[in-house]
N, C-alpha and C positions, 0 to 999 in steps of 0.2 A: 440367638435366643430361640428356644423351642416354641412350637405352636401347639395350640389345642386342635386335635383332629378327631372329628366324630365319624364313626364307622357304623353304617346303617344296613341292616338286613330288612328287606321290605315284607309287608304283609301281602299275601296273595289276593288277587281280585276276588270279590265275593262270588262271582259266577265261575271261577276256576274250580275244577274238581281235583283236589290234591291229596297226596298221601299224608299231609300234615295232620289229618284226622287220626292217623295211626302212628305217626312218627314225626318228631321234631328233633333233628340232629343239631348239635351245636354248630354255630357258624365258624367252622374251622379256619376258613380263609381270612376272616376278619380277626381272629385271634392271632394268626400269623402276622398280619399287618400290624396289629397293636404291639406285638412284641418287637418287631423290627423298628417301628417308629419310636418306641420308648428307648431302644438301644441307641437310636440316632439323636436322642435328646429332645424329642417331642413328647407331648402328653396325649394319649389316645383313650377314648372311651367307646364302648360298643352299645348300641341300642338295637335290640332284637324285636322288631315290630310284629313278628309272628305272635309274640307273647305279650304285646303291649296294646292298650287301647289307642285308637287313631289320634286322639288329642295329645298323646304323650310326645309325639315327634316335635312339635313346635315348642312345647314347654321345655323339652330337653335342650333344644337349640338355644332358647332364651337363657337357661340356667348355666349351661356349659360354655356358651359363647365361643364356638369353634371358629378358627380361621379357615379350616378346610372341612368339608363333609364328603366322605366317600361312600359309594353305594355298591353293593354286590347285586347281581341280577342274572336270573335265567330268562329265557325268552318270554314266558308268561308275565314277567315282572317289568318289562321295558316301559310300558306306559305308566305304571305305578311309580317307578323311580323318577321318571320325567316329571310327574305331578309333584312328587316330593321336592325335586330340585326347584321347580317354579315357586312352590310355597316358601321354601327357604330363602330364595333370592328376593321374594317380596318382603320377607321379614328383614333381611339384611343383604343388600346387593353386593356388599364387599366380600361375602363368603364365597370361597372357591369351591366349586362342585366337581367331583370326580366320579366317573362310572367305570366299573370294573367287573370282574367275574367271568364266567365261562362264555356267556353270550357276547360280551364285548371283545373277547379274544378271537372269536370266529366271525362275528358280524358287527364290527365296530361302527359301521355306517348307520346302524339303527339308532345310535345315540347322538349322531351329528347334530349340532346346533342347540342341544339341550344342556350341555355340560361344558365346563371350562376345559376339562381334560378327560380323555378316554384311555384307559390302560389296555393297550393292544397285546403286549407280551410281558413276561417276567413281572407279574403284578406286584410282588412284594418289593422288589428293588425299584420298580417304577414309582410306586406310591411314596417311598422314602425320598426318591429324587425329586418328586413334585413338592413334597413338604419342604425339603431343603431349598429348592428354588424359590418357593413363595416366601420362606423366611428371609431369604437373601434379597428380596425385592424384585425378582425377575419378572418381566412382563409375560403375560400368559402366552401370547403369540410366539415370543422368543423361546419360551420353555417348551412349547409344543414341538418345535423343530429340534431343539437341543437335546431333550431327554430321549434316549434311544427307544424306550418302550412305549412312548406316548403316540397315540394315533394322530397322524397329520396328513391323511390322504394316502392314496395308492402309490404316490411317487416316492415315498420314503421306504427305506429298508428296515425290516423288523426282525432282528436275529433272536432266535429262541435260545435261552441258556439252559443247559442240562445239569449244571453243577448245583448241588444243594448245600449251601453253607449258611443257612438261616438259623436264628435261635428258635427254641421250642415255642409253640403257640402259648400266648398268655391267657390261660384259662381262668385266671382270677378276674379278668375283665367281664366274664359272664357268670360270676359267682351267684348273682341273684336269680339266675335262670336255671342253674344246673340241675336242680331237683326236678325240672320239667322236661329235660332232654331225654328222649327215649327212642328206641327203634322197635316198633311193633310191640312184642311182648316183653322186651328187655328194657326195664326202667332204669333211670339214672345211668344213661349210656354215653360214654365219651367216644370220640372218633379220632382216627389217626391215619395219616397218609404215608405209605412206605415206597410207592413207586408212581410213575406218571406215564400215561399212555398205555398202549396195549400192543403186543406183537401180532395181533390178528387184525383183520380188515373187514369186519361186518359192515354191510352197506348202510345200515341205519344208525351207526354209532357216532355220536357227537364227540365222545371223549377222544377218539383218535384224531379228530380234526383239531382239537385244542392243542394236542401235542405234536401236530403236523406229522402224524404217522410214525413218530419216534417212540421209543420205549426206553426209559431210564429209571434206575433204582437208587434209593437212598442206601447209605451204609447201614447194614442191619444191626450193627452194634449201637449205632446212634438211635435207631428205632427202638431198641429194647430199653435204652436209657430213658427215652421219652415215656415209654409205657410204664416204667417204674415210677415216674413222677406223677402219673395219673391217679387220682383218688378213686374214681368210679370202679366198681367191680366189672361192669360190662364195657367192652371196648369193641367198637365197630371199625374194622380195617376197611377204609373206603377206596382202596385201590380199584381200578377198573377190573383188574384180575390179579389176585394175590397168588394164585396157583400157577406159577410159571416155572420157577427154578427149584429143582429138588435140593441141590446143595444149599441154596439160600434158606429154604424152609427148614432143613436140618439144622443149620446154624442158628436160625431163629429159636427153635425149640431148645437147643443146647444152651443158648444164652439166657433164655427164660428160666431154665433150671438153675443156672449159676447165680442168677439174680434173685432166685427164690420168689419169683412172681407167680401169683395165683389169680388169674383173671379169667373171665368168660369172653371168648372172641366170636365175632360174627364177621363174615367176609364174602366177597364175590369170587366165584370160581367157575371154570368151564367143566361141562359134563365129561368131555373126553379125558381130561386130567384125572377126574375123580374115578372113572372106570379103570383107567390104566394104572393108577397108583393108589389103590386102596390102603396100602401099608402106610403111605404118607398121610392120608386122611386120618387113619387111626392114630398115628403119631401126634398129629395136631389135636385130635380129640383128647388124647392123654395130657395135652398141654393147654387145655381150656376151650377148644373149639366146640361151640354149641349150635351154630346155625350157618348155613351156606345159602347165598342167593345164586341160583343157577338160571342162566338165560336159556330156558327150554325153547322159547319163541313159538314153536309150532309142532303139531303132530303130523304135518305133511312134508314128505321128502322134498317136493318141488319148491315149497316155500323156504325151507332151510337152505336149499341151493341158491335160490334167488337172494337170500339175505347174506350169502357168502359165509355162512356160519361154520362150515367145515366140520359139522357133526351130522349124525343121522338120528332118526327117530329111535332106533334101537339103542344107540349110545345114550341118548337123553333118558330113555326109560330105565336103562340099567343104572344110571347115575342116581336118579331119584330113589330107586329101590334100594341101592346100596346105602345111601344116607338114611333111609327109613330103617333099614336093618341095624345100622349102627346106633340108632337113637339120636342122630343129628337132625335138627329141623332143616327142611329144604324149602326155601321160598322160590317158587317158579314164576318166571316172567313169561307171559303168553301174549303174542301179537295177533290180533284178529284182523283179517284183510277186508278191504272194501268190497271184494268180490264174493264174500261169504254169503251163503244162504242158510236157511234154517237147518238143513241137514248137516252143514259144517259145524254149527253150534251143538247139535246133537252128538256129533262125533267127538267134539272137544269134551263134552261132559262125560262121555264114556271113557275117553282117554284119561282124564284126570281122576276119575273115580276108581281106577285100577290101583291107585296108590293108597298107602295106609292113611296118610293124613295130608290131603292136598291143601297147601298154603300158597295161594296164588295171587298174582297181580295181572289182571286181564286189561289190555289196552288196545284201542284201535291203532292200526298202523299210522304212525306220525312221521312223515318224512321231513325232518328238521332242516331248515335252510343251512347250506354248507356241507351237507352229507351227500354221498352218491345216490342214496335213495330219493332225495329231494329232486335231483336232476332227472332221475328215471321217472318220477311221478308228477312232474310239473303239470302235464296236461290234465291230470285227474284231480288236482287240488282245487277246492271250491271255497276255501277260507283264506282270506288275505293275510299275509304275514303281519300286517299292521293291526290285525285283530289279535293282539298279543296274548290276551288272557285265555283264548280258546286253544292255544298250542300247549296244552297241559298234559298230553299223553292220555287224555280221557275223552275229549270231544272228537267228533269226526272231522277230519281235515279233508278227506276225500269222500265224494258222494258214493253211497252204497249202490251197487249195480243190480242186486237181486232182491232187495226189499227196501221199504221206505226208511228214512232216517229214524222215525219213531220206533218202528219195529226192530231196527238194528240195536238201538239203545235197550229196548225191552229184552232182546236176546242176550245182551251182555249181562244185564241184571239176572236173567234166568240162569245163565252159566255160573254166575257167582253163587246164587242161592241153592243150586243143585250140587255144588262142589265145595268150594272153600269156605262159604259162610252158612252151610247147612247145619242141621242139628248135630251131626257128628263133630263138626268143628267147634260149635258152642260148648259141647260137653268136654272136648279136649282142652280148650282154653281154661274153662272153669276148674277142671280137675287139676291141671298142671300149674296154673298161675294164680288161682284164687279169685275171689269175687271182685276185688278192687280193679285189677287189671282187666278182668272180663268185662266189667261195666264200662271201662274206658274204651275198649275195643268195640263193644256193642254200641256205644254212643257214636263212635266214628262211623261204624257200618250203617247206622240209621241215617246219619247226616248225608253220607254219600248216596245211599239208596234214595233219599228224598231228592237229591240233585238229579240223579238219573231218572227218577220217576217223572220229574217235571219235564225232562227232555223227551221221555217216551210219550208223555201226554200232549205236550205242546210243541215239540220239535226244537 
């Protein structure tokens, strides 16, 4: 007999500084879980707490009466999902709780003692196996050891599967939220995953740790079939790096033509690929590419080398300018170091303002536990990993060496307002996307400015 399984995406901590002010992507991992659970004979429902009031969680539990509740979580959400689990257990001690998501795969020990099960690897298959075991009456302790992907300490072997034979994500499970899923300027935006991991080895990257430094791809024909099933016009390809294989990209475009698909695509890509293969970028543009997120990371050669980025300032600059010239939006990620002084922020502002339209995400260097950068930076870290909500890629994790923490936050704000959120950007968004989207972005910018202002004033 199938079970009711609730799948929960947590609301960020009120003190976290998150991009959800500008973007709320669909919980793709939960939609995959829902689809696989339904195929296995269970009944799954998704609650997206980012878009729900706090009281909705327990009301949902009372009405749906799940036998299992699964949570997805990034590092800043660990304490929050633990609190959710406690509240649910207090409501009904018989409910089985499961923690999963990217943080559980790299640092499962952070969830120890708070959940009945922790999905260490192969999350979709592991969640189905948990539901099947609970339905069959298996004891929790027995199932922890018996199910291959469930965390049961370091003495157990966890083999990562690279085959992809799962059903498409069940987007009907988020039907009531879909009008509110967006990516920056792109409203009603769906997401899709076409590959896992990355063939590069940047020292700060969490994604390659999840995939254990492997890189594997879905069949591109299967990807295009899924895209054809998506209702939204805008589709965000959330691969860590879509711009890897030229033959695969050509096949993607060819199949898009055959299927008669007309979508707008957003993707992540490396600067060196963009510079070396402008013809491929143009081909993608002719098949719907509208925006690329490029990890520029720094305007300093020594920092790029330290990050193992394998690009140069010149390559990054050429990539952004090429996208500008093509009319493709370029979102640039910038990492600011704890050793930066005012002159470094001044140089960053000059670097960014050379571009036609700097659309940027500036973040303090955040060495996430499990990455090489974390091991290199251990002695400089002043925020405990247990202060989960501060590990949001926006708070300072390492103490600044050339200015106070308050002045550091002020300079981050200054860099934003003199580049990506200055008057030029306001006019660009208003002219291109209209008043409604402009106001949504402006509200998000105001909220984050207020968060940073509080940090600049009070530390």
